[in-house]
C-alpha positions, -999 to 999 in steps of 0.1 A, spaced: 668 337 -760 685 311 -739 719 320 -729 712 358 -729 713 360 -692 676 373 -694 647 362 -672 630 337 -695 599 316 -688 607 278 -678 603 252 -706 595 218 -705 624 193 -712 621 169 -738 599 139 -728 588 159 -699 547 160 -697 545 190 -676 564 218 -652 567 215 -615 542 234 -598 569 263 -588 578 267 -624 542 270 -635 539 298 -606 570 315 -619 558 314 -655 523 329 -645 542 358 -627 563 361 -657 534 364 -681 518 391 -660 549 413 -661 552 407 -699 519 419 -707 520 450 -685 555 458 -702 539 451 -736 507 474 -727 533 500 -717 551 502 -749 519 500 -769 505 531 -750 539 549 -755 539 542 -793 506 564 -795 524 595 -778 534 619 -806 570 624 -793 576 589 -800 555 584 -830 573 615 -849 610 606 -834 633 601 -863 664 600 -842 694 579 -850 713 554 -828 707 558 -791 683 586 -797 650 567 -794 662 550 -766 667 579 -747 634 593 -757 617 563 -744 635 565 -713 625 601 -707 590 594 -716 589 566 -693 602 588 -664 576 616 -672 550 590 -670 560 575 -637 563 610 -623 526 617 -633 515 586 -619 533 594 -586 513 625 -581 
């Protein structure tokens, strides 16, 4: 995933025994965000609209965005 421009965890360089403290802290917060996103995707996959979705191309992407927006609206009140 390196070189993609995405936020990725810090890695030790060759011969380095451990990361700097600020890099460890950044990795810790990164893990928490990734875990939350992974749980959201797992939850959304159980919903019938996505389970039965057989759209081609960008259809699944748009369906996921719509479901995510509806979920956020439900959480907001």
